[in-house]
C-alpha positions in Angstrom: 54.8 108.5 144.9 53.8 107.0 141.6 53.7 110.5 140.0 57.2 111.2 141.3 58.5 107.9 139.9 56.8 108.5 136.5 58.2 112.0 136.4 61.8 110.8 137.1 61.4 108.1 134.4 60.1 110.7 131.9 63.0 113.0 132.7 65.6 110.2 132.3 64.0 109.1 129.0 64.0 112.7 127.8 67.7 113.1 128.6 68.6 109.9 126.8 66.6 111.1 123.8 68.5 114.4 123.8 71.8 112.6 123.9 70.6 110.3 121.1 69.7 113.4 119.0 73.2 114.7 119.5 74.8 111.4 118.6 72.5 111.2 115.5 73.5 114.7 114.4 77.2 113.8 114.8 76.6 110.6 112.8 74.8 112.5 110.1 77.7 115.0 109.8 80.2 112.2 109.6 78.2 110.5 106.8 78.0 113.8 105.0 81.8 114.4 105.3 82.4 110.8 104.1 80.1 111.3 101.2 81.9 114.5 100.2 85.3 112.8 100.5 84.2 109.9 98.4 82.8 112.2 95.7 86.1 114.2 95.7 88.1 110.9 95.4 85.9 109.8 92.5 86.3 113.1 90.7 90.1 112.8 91.2 90.2 109.3 89.8 88.1 110.4 86.8 90.5 113.3 86.2 93.5 111.1 86.6 92.1 108.6 84.2 91.5 111.2 81.6 94.9 112.9 82.1 96.5 109.4 82.0 94.8 108.6 78.7 95.8 112.0 77.2 99.4 111.5 78.4 99.5 108.0 77.0 98.2 109.2 73.6 100.8 112.0 73.5 103.6 109.7 74.5 102.6 107.1 71.9 102.6 109.9 69.3 106.0 111.1 70.4 107.4 107.6 70.2 106.0 107.2 66.7 107.6 110.5 65.7 110.9 109.4 67.2 110.8 106.1 65.3 110.1 108.0 62.1 113.0 110.3 62.7 115.3 107.4 63.5 114.2 105.6 60.3 114.9 108.8 58.3 118.3 109.2 59.8 119.1 105.5 59.1 118.0 106.0 55.5 120.2 109.1 55.1 123.2 107.4 56.7 122.8 104.3 54.4 122.8 106.5 51.3 125.9 108.6 52.3 129.5 107.8 53.0 130.6 109.4 56.3 132.5 112.7 55.7 135.7 111.5 57.3 136.0 108.7 54.8 135.2 110.7 51.7 137.4 113.7 52.6 140.8 112.0 52.2 141.8 108.8 50.5 143.0 105.8 52.5 146.7 106.0 53.4 147.6 103.0 51.3 146.3 104.6 48.1 148.3 107.8 48.6 151.6 105.9 48.8 151.0 103.9 45.7 150.6 106.9 43.5 
């Protein structure tokens, strides 16, 4: 009877250990998947950070170029009389002549 009780206990412990091994394997796979996902997220953030910096630098350069062009246009306009004013004399001057 003692041998039978011991055998039953050993079989039950063996089944629990097998179930624990399966759960442990599932847990290990879940941790590995999580690790891969976190690594991919980190890589995406690094790429986004680098791309963002490049975009910011390009945008700042374009803004500086636009400001330079606006300044050049303003200088040209300040030095020239608009074509509509220089092409014909004011109407008051034409009548006086």
